[in-house]
BAFI-3210 file (N, C-alpha, C; in Angstrom, 3 decimals, decimal comma, padded with zeros to 6 digits):
// residues 148
n [1|2|3|4|5|6|7|8|9|10|11|12|13|14|15|16|17|18|19|20|21|22|23|24|25|26|27|28|29|30|31|32|33|34|35|36|37|38|39|40|41|42|43|44|45|46|47|48|49|50|51|52|53|54|55|56|57|58|59|60|61|62|63|64|65|66|67|68|69|70|71|72|73|74|75|76|77|78|79|80|81|82|83|84|85|86|87|88|89|90|91|92|93|94|95|96|97|98|99|100|101|102|103|104|105|106|107|108|109|110|111|112|113|114|115|116|117|118|119|120|121|122|123|124|125|126|127|128|129|130|131|132|133|134|135|136|137|138|139|140|141|142|143|144|145|146|147|148]
n.u [028,157|025,593|023,857|020,577|019,821|019,603|017,341|016,788|018,165|019,669|020,205|019,055|016,722|016,517|016,495|018,593|021,236|022,649|026,058|028,051|028,557|029,258|030,370|030,165|031,211|033,121|034,389|034,062|033,553|031,280|030,836|028,786|025,693|022,960|019,543|017,647|015,279|011,682|010,752|012,867|012,700|010,854|009,973|010,678|008,217|006,392|007,320|006,764|003,986|003,480|004,441|002,582|000,279|000,816|001,056|-001,563|-002,839|-003,949|-006,257|-007,909|-009,260|-008,035|-005,519|-006,117|-006,670|-004,174|-002,345|-003,459|-004,893|-007,399|-009,894|-010,370|-007,900|-006,115|-006,933|-006,268|-003,503|-002,703|-003,491|-001,754|000,639|000,390|000,550|003,145|004,597|004,449|002,183|000,309|-002,173|-005,611|-008,501|-010,262|-013,001|-013,025|-011,311|-012,812|-014,926|-013,519|-012,483|-014,774|-015,706|-017,518|-018,007|-018,432|-021,469|-023,061|-021,199|-022,150|-023,867|-023,253|-021,372|-021,232|-018,624|-017,270|-017,923|-016,676|-014,019|-013,769|-014,070|-011,810|-009,806|-010,242|-009,606|-006,924|-005,933|-006,444|-004,668|-002,287|-002,328|-003,555|-006,113|-008,203|-009,502|-012,166|-012,840|-012,456|-014,428|-016,744|-016,470|-016,747|-019,379|-020,611|-020,196|-022,085|-024,436|-024,369|-025,122|-027,780]
n.v [000,603|-001,118|-000,327|000,018|-001,876|-000,452|-000,687|000,495|002,290|005,402|007,100|006,296|004,993|002,299|-001,259|-002,297|-004,685|-006,952|-007,585|-008,639|-010,520|-010,711|-012,436|-011,353|-012,613|-014,725|-013,760|-014,758|-014,319|-013,898|-013,666|-012,545|-012,272|-011,097|-010,921|-008,468|-009,323|-009,410|-008,035|-006,423|-004,443|-002,663|000,606|002,661|003,623|001,798|-000,555|000,057|000,125|-002,558|-003,792|-002,756|-003,934|-006,635|-006,560|-005,897|-008,108|-008,081|-006,590|-003,947|-001,819|-001,665|-000,921|001,564|003,032|002,769|003,978|006,435|007,332|007,596|005,048|004,501|005,395|003,633|001,239|001,825|002,161|-000,378|-001,846|-000,714|-001,582|-004,347|-004,489|-003,454|-005,516|-007,265|-008,747|-008,104|-006,026|-005,506|-006,464|-004,096|-003,799|-004,731|-002,825|-000,469|-001,115|-001,425|001,155|002,612|001,692|001,753|002,274|-000,869|-002,830|-002,190|-000,527|001,925|004,935|006,225|009,019|012,489|013,245|010,792|010,180|012,289|011,700|009,304|010,199|011,843|009,912|008,368|010,251|010,643|008,108|008,146|010,168|008,846|007,092|004,653|004,098|004,347|007,262|006,847|004,730|005,992|007,998|006,404|005,181|007,385|008,126|005,828|006,105|008,075|006,660|004,634|005,872|006,386]
n.w [012,321|010,729|007,669|006,202|003,280|000,091|-002,592|-004,962|-007,609|-007,087|-009,188|-011,722|-011,016|-011,421|-010,610|-008,010|-007,437|-005,089|-004,811|-003,295|-000,386|003,082|005,931|009,187|011,400|010,744|008,527|005,966|002,521|-000,105|-003,513|-006,189|-007,963|-006,366|-005,538|-003,768|-002,850|-002,471|-000,180|000,450|-001,414|-000,545|000,640|003,563|004,609|003,526|004,729|007,407|007,269|006,599|008,930|010,772|009,725|010,261|013,081|013,748|012,942|010,423|010,659|009,464|010,653|013,170|012,286|011,234|013,573|014,890|013,089|012,716|010,493|007,885|007,235|004,417|003,445|004,684|003,437|000,752|000,938|001,801|-000,418|-002,333|-001,224|-001,542|-004,334|-004,643|-003,609|-005,627|-006,205|-008,025|-009,657|-008,729|-010,644|-012,757|-012,008|-009,358|-008,285|-008,500|-006,798|-004,367|-004,063|-003,679|-001,331|001,674|005,225|006,842|007,420|010,516|011,594|011,994|010,809|007,488|007,237|006,196|006,413|006,154|003,525|002,208|002,878|001,515|-001,134|-001,318|-001,046|-003,348|-005,316|-004,685|-005,333|-008,052|-008,801|-008,250|-010,258|-009,858|-010,426|-013,289|-015,002|-015,633|-013,902|-011,441|-011,581|-011,620|-009,122|-007,415|-008,056|-007,089|-004,370|-003,700|-004,275|-002,360|-000,024|-000,036]
ca.u [026,727|025,107|022,777|019,615|020,159|018,668|017,052|016,531|019,276|019,324|020,451|018,096|015,573|016,532|016,653|019,968|021,458|023,758|027,087|029,021|028,065|030,373|030,013|030,841|031,867|034,306|035,022|033,809|032,958|030,693|030,551|027,850|024,608|021,871|018,393|017,333|014,007|010,534|010,619|013,963|012,342|009,890|010,550|010,423|006,780|005,740|007,693|005,998|002,615|003,490|004,557|001,289|-000,639|001,103|000,701|-003,024|-003,331|-004,716|-007,482|-007,701|-009,774|-006,964|-004,461|-006,630|-006,445|-002,735|-001,634|-004,102|-005,340|-008,754|-010,054|-010,084|-006,464|-005,496|-007,221|-005,494|-002,080|-002,514|-003,585|-000,494|001,661|000,197|001,116|004,593|005,170|004,398|001,024|-000,527|-003,338|-006,946|-009,113|-010,883|-014,257|-012,677|-010,717|-013,917|-015,623|-012,668|-012,366|-016,052|-016,112|-017,915|-017,939|-019,224|-022,668|-022,852|-020,227|-022,822|-024,287|-022,236|-021,446|-020,678|-017,166|-016,803|-018,048|-015,609|-012,761|-013,784|-013,791|-010,403|-008,986|-010,397|-008,837|-005,503|-005,621|-006,415|-003,407|-001,191|-002,604|-004,026|-007,431|-008,411|-010,463|-013,511|-013,051|-012,591|-015,751|-017,726|-016,328|-017,346|-020,840|-021,024|-020,237|-023,379|-025,503|-024,288|-025,672|-029,226]
ca.v [000,310|-001,454|000,472|-000,735|-001,998|000,212|-001,581|001,281|003,158|006,813|007,830|005,982|004,313|000,870|-002,145|-002,631|-006,051|-007,113|-008,360|-009,205|-010,793|-011,016|-012,851|-010,536|-013,454|-015,452|-013,054|-015,385|-013,415|-014,552|-012,698|-012,996|-011,302|-011,531|-010,022|-008,067|-009,940|-008,508|-007,174|-005,466|-003,367|-001,759|001,775|002,665|003,794|000,526|-001,506|000,418|-000,321|-004,016|-004,115|-002,456|-004,975|-007,863|-006,346|-005,867|-009,387|-007,790|-005,838|-002,602|-000,851|-001,491|-000,160|002,939|003,648|002,801|004,891|007,741|007,711|007,126|003,679|004,414|005,562|002,347|000,283|002,184|001,888|-001,839|-002,256|-000,307|-002,482|-005,635|-004,333|-003,270|-006,838|-008,027|-009,629|-007,671|-005,187|-006,094|-006,058|-002,768|-003,848|-004,817|-001,550|000,476|-001,529|-001,119|002,604|003,147|001,010|002,575|001,441|-002,091|-002,785|-002,306|000,450|003,203|005,555|006,838|010,455|013,332|013,195|009,532|010,290|013,194|010,948|008,355|010,976|012,247|008,720|008,019|011,229|010,335|006,908|008,597|010,905|007,862|006,251|003,337|003,987|005,158|008,346|006,251|003,971|006,963|008,615|005,408|004,998|008,562|007,981|004,735|006,658|008,735|005,640|003,848|006,607|006,554]
ca.w [012,372|009,383|007,096|005,404|001,874|-000,809|-003,709|-006,157|-007,983|-006,906|-010,426|-012,795|-010,406|-011,747|-009,463|-007,657|-006,966|-004,151|-005,510|-002,366|000,958|003,983|007,279|010,182|012,405|010,268|007,425|004,672|001,531|-001,275|-004,566|-007,204|-008,115|-005,508|-005,451|-002,397|-002,495|-002,575|000,990|000,381|-002,339|000,094|001,312|005,019|004,858|003,201|005,782|008,605|007,022|006,700|010,353|011,380|009,248|011,004|014,489|013,883|012,383|009,214|010,949|008,951|011,634|014,158|011,617|011,148|014,883|015,178|012,196|012,757|009,148|007,617|006,744|002,978|003,234|005,056|002,359|-000,437|001,188|001,805|-001,825|-002,970|-000,690|-002,224|-005,685|-004,516|-003,345|-006,865|-006,281|-009,140|-009,377|-008,843|-011,912|-012,685|-011,257|-007,945|-007,892|-008,316|-005,590|-003,217|-003,927|-003,240|-000,104|002,801|006,414|006,771|008,231|011,947|012,071|012,129|009,557|006,654|007,460|005,145|006,588|005,580|002,067|001,768|002,989|000,403|-002,363|-001,272|-001,300|-004,771|-006,085|-004,458|-006,125|-009,442|-008,972|-008,253|-011,426|-009,437|-011,046|-014,488|-014,782|-015,672|-012,667|-010,351|-011,704|-011,197|-007,673|-006,765|-008,203|-006,188|-003,008|-003,547|-004,263|-001,132|001,115|-000,193]
c.u [026,237|023,949|021,814|020,096|019,136|018,503|016,856|017,697|018,873|019,527|019,345|016,826|015,461|016,740|018,123|020,055|022,652|024,787|028,094|028,387|029,262|029,836|030,832|031,593|033,170|034,998|034,816|033,103|032,460|030,386|029,665|026,818|023,392|020,771|018,179|016,020|012,889|010,397|011,718|013,676|011,365|010,612|010,156|008,941|006,025|006,076|006,924|004,552|002,512|003,584|003,245|000,264|-000,432|000,735|-000,807|-003,671|-004,247|-006,005|-007,264|-008,222|-008,722|-005,823|-004,852|-006,355|-004,948|-002,011|-002,233|-004,505|-006,705|-008,756|-009,803|-008,596|-005,720|-005,694|-006,369|-004,017|-001,792|-002,564|-002,295|000,652|001,590|000,800|002,637|005,299|005,055|003,222|-000,002|-001,718|-004,620|-007,495|-009,901|-012,172|-013,994|-012,106|-011,801|-014,640|-014,820|-012,588|-013,641|-016,520|-016,418|-017,844|-018,872|-020,441|-022,341|-021,834|-020,846|-023,159|-023,092|-022,405|-020,912|-019,164|-016,592|-016,866|-016,933|-014,258|-012,655|-013,468|-012,325|-009,495|-009,065|-009,562|-007,333|-005,083|-005,579|-005,090|-002,211|-001,307|-002,948|-005,403|-007,434|-009,419|-011,886|-013,814|-013,231|-013,966|-016,834|-017,673|-016,950|-018,865|-021,358|-021,083|-021,576|-024,517|-025,535|-025,006|-027,177|-030,004]
c.v [000,026|-000,554|-000,449|-000,776|-001,218|-000,676|-000,844|002,231|004,617|007,645|007,585|005,291|002,848|000,039|-002,474|-004,100|-006,045|-007,987|-008,987|-009,359|-011,174|-011,366|-012,019|-011,347|-014,055|-014,793|-013,683|-014,391|-014,223|-013,461|-013,334|-011,912|-011,836|-010,480|-009,650|-008,692|-008,922|-007,587|-006,120|-004,300|-002,367|-000,572|001,739|002,776|002,485|-000,534|-001,225|-000,036|-001,842|-004,457|-003,869|-003,523|-006,265|-007,727|-006,433|-007,155|-009,143|-007,024|-004,377|-001,526|-000,592|-000,679|001,314|003,677|003,812|003,871|006,293|008,261|007,096|005,695|003,585|004,575|004,275|001,346|000,561|001,877|000,396|-002,361|-001,907|-001,198|-003,849|-005,580|-004,196|-004,602|-007,765|-008,969|-009,160|-006,854|-005,998|-005,732|-004,774|-002,777|-003,929|-003,499|-000,509|000,151|-001,174|000,387|003,208|002,544|002,014|001,698|000,242|-001,993|-002,951|-001,307|001,837|003,798|006,137|008,343|011,203|013,331|011,928|009,570|011,172|012,487|009,936|009,032|011,353|011,070|008,308|008,967|011,024|009,125|007,244|009,306|009,951|006,880|004,809|003,047|004,806|006,257|007,796|005,502|004,906|007,623|007,651|005,202|006,169|008,519|006,908|005,213|007,306|007,728|004,881|004,532|006,739|005,434]
c.w [010,949|008,961|006,359|003,957|001,069|-002,025|-005,017|-006,396|-007,812|-008,175|-011,444|-012,310|-010,815|-010,493|-009,244|-007,276|-006,035|-004,849|-004,568|-000,995|001,828|005,360|008,268|011,216|011,893|009,089|006,056|003,760|000,350|-002,281|-005,615|-007,409|-007,383|-005,513|-003,995|-001,934|-002,477|-001,377|001,025|-000,534|-001,729|000,714|002,795|005,349|004,601|004,252|007,071|008,466|007,155|008,161|011,084|011,000|010,046|012,481|014,703|013,363|011,196|009,438|010,551|009,901|012,716|013,559|011,525|012,453|015,166|014,368|012,189|011,385|008,901|007,074|005,235|002,665|003,582|003,931|001,127|-000,244|001,227|000,375|-002,575|-002,498|-001,362|-003,622|-005,635|-004,255|-004,549|-006,990|-007,291|-008,722|-009,429|-010,209|-011,684|-011,863|-009,759|-007,444|-007,637|-007,016|-004,341|-002,988|-003,365|-001,921|000,999|004,031|006,316|007,678|009,709|012,477|012,168|010,782|008,809|006,796|006,252|005,199|005,964|004,057|001,523|001,829|001,847|-000,923|-002,441|-001,622|-002,765|-005,627|-005,903|-005,284|-007,606|-009,726|-009,015|-009,413|-011,041|-010,019|-012,326|-014,148|-014,747|-014,382|-011,479|-010,383|-011,232|-009,685|-006,919|-006,881|-007,241|-004,742|-002,749|-003,469|-002,960|000,023|001,066|000,432]
res [m|p|h|d|v|i|a|t|c|p|v|c|a|g|e|l|s|v|t|r|l|r|c|g|d|c|g|t|t|i|e|g|e|f|s|v|g|r|f|g|r|l|n|r|e|q|l|a|l|l|e|s|f|l|r|s|r|g|n|l|r|d|m|e|r|e|l|g|i|s|y|p|t|v|r|a|r|v|e|a|l|v|r|a|l|g|f|g|p|r|d|e|a|e|a|v|e|a|a|a|a|t|p|s|p|g|t|g|p|v|t|g|e|a|i|e|a|g|r|r|e|i|l|e|r|l|a|r|r|e|l|s|a|e|a|a|a|e|a|i|r|a|l|g|r|e|t|r]
***
């Protein structure tokens, strides 16, 4: 039974490369240095998130329901997935805006629970170094302003 290819060295965390490919049908073998590609570098959790994103056609609310996690958590994980795929971080102003995002108009009032979930997500992003301390502080302040 074939195993998934790992893309990160378990010793030093460097990027691994594939050096040999073999056809299971005819036995042809090709040797060289091959990249696993950007999708091969994703871990299982990131692949599951990508699959959910595709199943939901990019609808984060559907992903929230499917994965059983909060909307801010879905947004943060999708943002982390985008970066993991090499599409680069958003600029700081966009990051603050995204971190402070509250439910869109028409989804009902912003509850204390939603604000707390937003705060938690901002602090998680700070811990993962996705936001600077200043950006996290501004995002938390923005959460309070959005509810007034």
